[in-house]
C-alpha positions in Angstrom: -21.9 -54.3 98.0 -21.3 -56.4 95.3 -19.3 -59.6 95.3 -16.1 -59.1 93.6 -15.1 -62.1 91.1 -11.6 -62.5 91.3 -9.1 -64.5 89.3 -5.6 -66.1 90.6 -3.4 -67.0 88.1 -0.2 -69.6 88.2 2.1 -67.6 85.6 4.0 -69.9 83.4 7.7 -68.1 83.4 8.9 -67.7 79.6 11.7 -66.2 78.0 10.0 -62.9 76.3 12.6 -61.0 74.0 11.2 -57.8 74.4 8.9 -55.6 77.0 6.8 -55.9 73.5 6.9 -59.9 73.9 6.1 -59.8 77.5 3.1 -57.4 76.9 2.1 -60.2 74.0 2.0 -62.5 77.0 0.4 -60.3 79.2 -2.7 -60.0 76.6 -3.0 -63.8 76.2 -3.7 -64.4 79.7 -5.9 -61.5 80.3 -7.9 -61.9 77.7 -8.9 -65.4 79.6 -9.5 -63.2 82.3 -11.6 -60.6 80.8 -15.3 -61.1 81.4 -14.7 -63.4 84.2 -13.3 -61.6 86.7 -13.3 -58.1 88.0 -10.0 -57.9 89.4 -6.9 -60.3 88.2 -4.1 -61.4 90.5 -0.4 -62.1 89.0 2.8 -63.3 90.7 5.8 -61.7 92.6 8.3 -60.9 90.1 6.5 -62.6 87.0 7.8 -59.8 84.8 11.4 -60.8 85.4 11.0 -63.8 83.2 12.4 -60.4 80.9 15.6 -60.0 82.4 18.0 -62.4 80.4 16.9 -60.9 77.3 17.0 -57.4 78.5 20.8 -58.0 79.7 21.7 -59.0 76.7 24.2 -61.6 78.5 22.2 -65.0 77.0 22.6 -66.1 80.5 21.7 -66.5 83.8 23.7 -63.5 85.7 22.1 -62.5 88.6 23.3 -58.6 88.5 22.8 -58.1 85.1 18.9 -59.2 85.0 18.4 -57.0 88.3 20.1 -54.1 86.5 18.3 -54.3 83.5 15.0 -54.9 85.3 15.5 -51.8 86.8 16.1 -49.6 84.2 13.4 -51.4 82.4 10.6 -51.0 85.0 9.1 -47.4 83.4 8.3 -48.9 80.3 7.0 -52.6 81.8 4.6 -50.8 84.0 3.4 -48.8 81.2 2.5 -52.2 79.6 0.5 -53.1 82.4 -1.2 -50.0 82.5 -2.5 -50.3 79.2 -3.2 -53.6 79.8 -5.6 -52.9 82.6 -7.3 -50.3 80.4 -7.6 -52.4 77.3 -9.2 -55.3 79.2 -11.3 -53.5 81.6 -9.9 -55.0 84.5 -8.6 -54.1 88.0 -4.9 -55.7 87.5 -2.2 -56.5 90.3 0.3 -57.5 88.0 2.4 -59.0 90.3 5.6 -56.9 91.3 8.8 -55.0 89.7 12.0 -54.4 90.9 12.1 -50.7 90.9 14.5 -47.6 91.9 13.8 -46.1 95.3 16.7 -43.4 95.0 20.1 -45.1 95.2 18.2 -48.3 96.5 16.0 -51.2 94.7 12.7 -51.7 96.4 10.0 -54.9 95.3 7.2 -53.1 94.2 3.5 -54.5 93.4 0.9 -52.1 91.8 -2.7 -52.0 92.2 -3.9 -50.9 88.6 -7.5 -49.6 88.3 -9.4 -49.9 84.6 -8.5 -46.4 83.7 -5.2 -46.9 84.7 -4.6 -45.3 88.1 -2.4 -46.7 90.3 -0.7 -47.0 93.7 1.9 -49.2 94.9 2.4 -51.7 97.7 6.3 -52.1 98.4 7.7 -55.8 99.9 8.8 -54.9 103.7 10.4 -58.1 104.2 13.1 -59.6 102.4 14.1 -63.0 101.7 17.7 -63.8 101.8 17.6 -64.1 98.2 16.9 -60.7 97.8 18.8 -59.4 100.8 22.1 -61.0 100.4 22.3 -61.5 96.7 20.2 -58.9 94.7 20.2 -56.3 97.3 16.9 -55.1 97.4 16.0 -53.2 100.3 12.8 -53.0 103.2 9.8 -50.8 101.6 7.6 -48.8 103.0 4.8 -49.7 105.7 1.8 -51.8 104.7 -1.2 -49.6 103.3 -4.8 -50.7 101.8 -6.2 -49.8 98.4 -9.4 -48.3 97.9 -11.8 -50.2 95.3 -15.3 -50.4 94.6 -15.6 -53.6 96.6 -14.2 -52.0 99.8 -10.7 -51.8 101.1 -8.0 -54.3 100.0 -4.5 -55.4 101.1 -1.7 -56.8 99.5 1.2 -58.6 101.3 4.3 -59.7 98.7 5.0 -62.8 99.4 7.4 -63.6 102.3 5.2 -60.2 104.0 2.4 -62.9 104.1 4.6 -64.9 107.0 4.6 -62.2 109.2 1.1 -62.3 111.2 1.5 -58.2 111.9 1.6 -57.1 108.4 -1.4 -58.5 107.4 -3.1 -57.8 110.3 -2.3 -53.9 110.3 -4.3 -54.1 106.6 -6.5 -55.6 108.4 -6.8 -53.1 111.2 -7.3 -50.4 108.0 -10.4 -52.2 106.9 -8.9 -54.8 104.6 -11.6 -57.6 103.9 -9.5 -59.1 101.2 -5.4 -59.7 101.2 -4.0 -60.1 97.6 -0.5 -62.4 97.8 1.7 -62.2 94.4 4.8 -64.8 95.1 7.3 -66.5 93.8 8.9 -69.4 95.1 11.2 -71.9 93.8 10.4 -74.8 96.2 7.7 -76.3 97.6 9.3 -75.6 101.0 8.7 -72.4 100.0 5.0 -72.4 98.4 3.7 -74.2 101.6 5.2 -71.6 103.6 3.5 -68.9 102.3 0.1 -71.4 101.8 0.4 -72.4 105.4 0.9 -68.7 106.5 -2.3 -67.6 104.3 -4.5 -69.7 105.5 -3.4 -68.7 109.4 -3.8 -65.5 108.5 -7.1 -66.0 107.2 -8.5 -68.0 110.0 -6.8 -65.3 112.8 -8.2 -62.0 110.9 -11.4 -63.8 109.6 -10.9 -62.3 105.9 -10.1 -63.6 102.3 -6.9 -64.3 101.1 -5.9 -65.0 97.5 -2.7 -66.6 96.6 -0.8 -66.1 93.0 2.4 -68.1 91.9 5.0 -68.6 89.6 5.4 -72.0 87.9 7.9 -73.5 85.8 11.3 -74.0 85.1 13.8 -71.3 83.7 17.1 -72.4 83.7 18.0 -69.1 81.5 17.1 -66.9 84.7 18.9 -66.5 88.0 16.0 -65.2 89.4 13.4 -67.1 88.1 15.4 -70.8 87.6 12.5 -72.9 89.4 8.8 -72.1 90.5 6.9 -74.3 92.4 3.2 -73.6 93.4 -0.6 -73.7 93.0 -2.8 -70.6 92.7 -5.3 -70.5 95.4 -7.9 -68.7 97.8 -8.6 -69.0 101.7 -11.3 -67.6 103.5 -12.1 -68.7 107.5 -12.5 -71.8 109.0 -15.8 -71.3 110.3 -19.5 -71.3 109.7 -20.7 -70.3 106.0 -16.9 -71.3 104.8 -15.3 -74.7 103.4 -14.0 -76.9 106.7 -10.4 -76.5 105.7 -11.1 -73.0 104.6 -10.0 -73.6 100.8 -12.2 -71.6 98.6 -10.8 -72.2 95.3 -7.6 -73.8 94.4 -6.1 -74.6 90.9 -3.6 -77.7 90.4 0.1 -77.8 91.8 2.5 -76.3 89.1 0.2 -76.0 86.7 -0.6 -73.1 84.7 -4.0 -71.1 84.6 -6.3 -69.4 86.6 -8.0 -69.7 89.5 -11.5 -68.2 89.9 -13.4 -67.2 92.9 -16.4 -64.6 93.7 -15.9 -63.1 97.3 -18.8 -61.4 99.1 -17.3 -58.7 101.7 -20.9 -59.1 103.6 -19.9 -62.7 104.4 -16.8 -61.4 106.2 -18.7 -59.3 108.2 -21.2 -61.9 109.1 -18.3 -64.1 110.2 -16.7 -61.7 112.3 -19.8 -60.8 114.0 -21.3 -64.4 114.1 -18.9 -67.0 114.2 -18.1 -70.3 116.3 -15.3 -68.0 117.4 -14.4 -64.6 116.8 -10.7 -64.2 116.1 -10.9 -61.2 114.3 -12.0 -59.1 117.2 -9.9 -61.2 119.9 -7.0 -60.2 118.6 -4.5 -59.1 121.5 -4.7 -55.9 121.6 -1.7 -55.2 124.5 1.8 -57.0 124.2 1.4 -60.1 125.8 4.0 -60.3 128.9 6.9 -62.2 128.6 6.6 -65.7 129.7 7.1 -67.3 133.0 9.4 -70.4 133.3 7.0 -72.7 134.9 8.6 -75.1 137.5 7.5 -78.6 137.7 7.0 -79.8 141.3 
């Protein structure tokens, strides 16, 4: 199996006035990745930069932005599919708030270069999503078939919960994509440290793509902090800190990295430790209280 060239984009939040404007921005960034990456990873909610313009409110309004984005989601999704086809990329274009009956869920598509797609929904909601936007918990984790093997996708907060990623790894994933949107360095570092922990405990690759920049006109994307990065196991044959590639903090642009799934097979078989194999198979017993004597 050949190595996968991945590009993770730190997406600078802009202020497009229409779906066509967003499409042009997407084309601009993907044109930089075409030829350098096989798979492009964008951040969670990157397309929500459209919310203010589509709502017609002209100011930051949470409810209006969400309604407008849900209504426009099918058109935005078609823009994403067309971009994948045009640039010949596997594309994970971040996530969209989408209708699911009478609920709204946060969906991240995985799009093939021919436009075929499937979704991973966000399972764990942040306080903003649950308490202010009313976004509902989505479907359980799954994995995606690609020419490089099975790949998982854990949207932002989901990556902070070991069992979400573990379920994807146990289903065969050797790489987990993490599109993220965080408004503080606290938030970004929670995602970063969690992703590095997931890479250690599962002996897998994790790629992270954030939104960056200030957008005071948007209720959902007002502040954005983070850096694009790719993490791996902290073991033989890998960097001592597990960081395979990392872009500058809070700076727009691509971070590229070549990932060979054979390296994961090797470290899971010959590593100094075997975290992937040694994951506890049964629930640990409830801790007893140790009495000092």
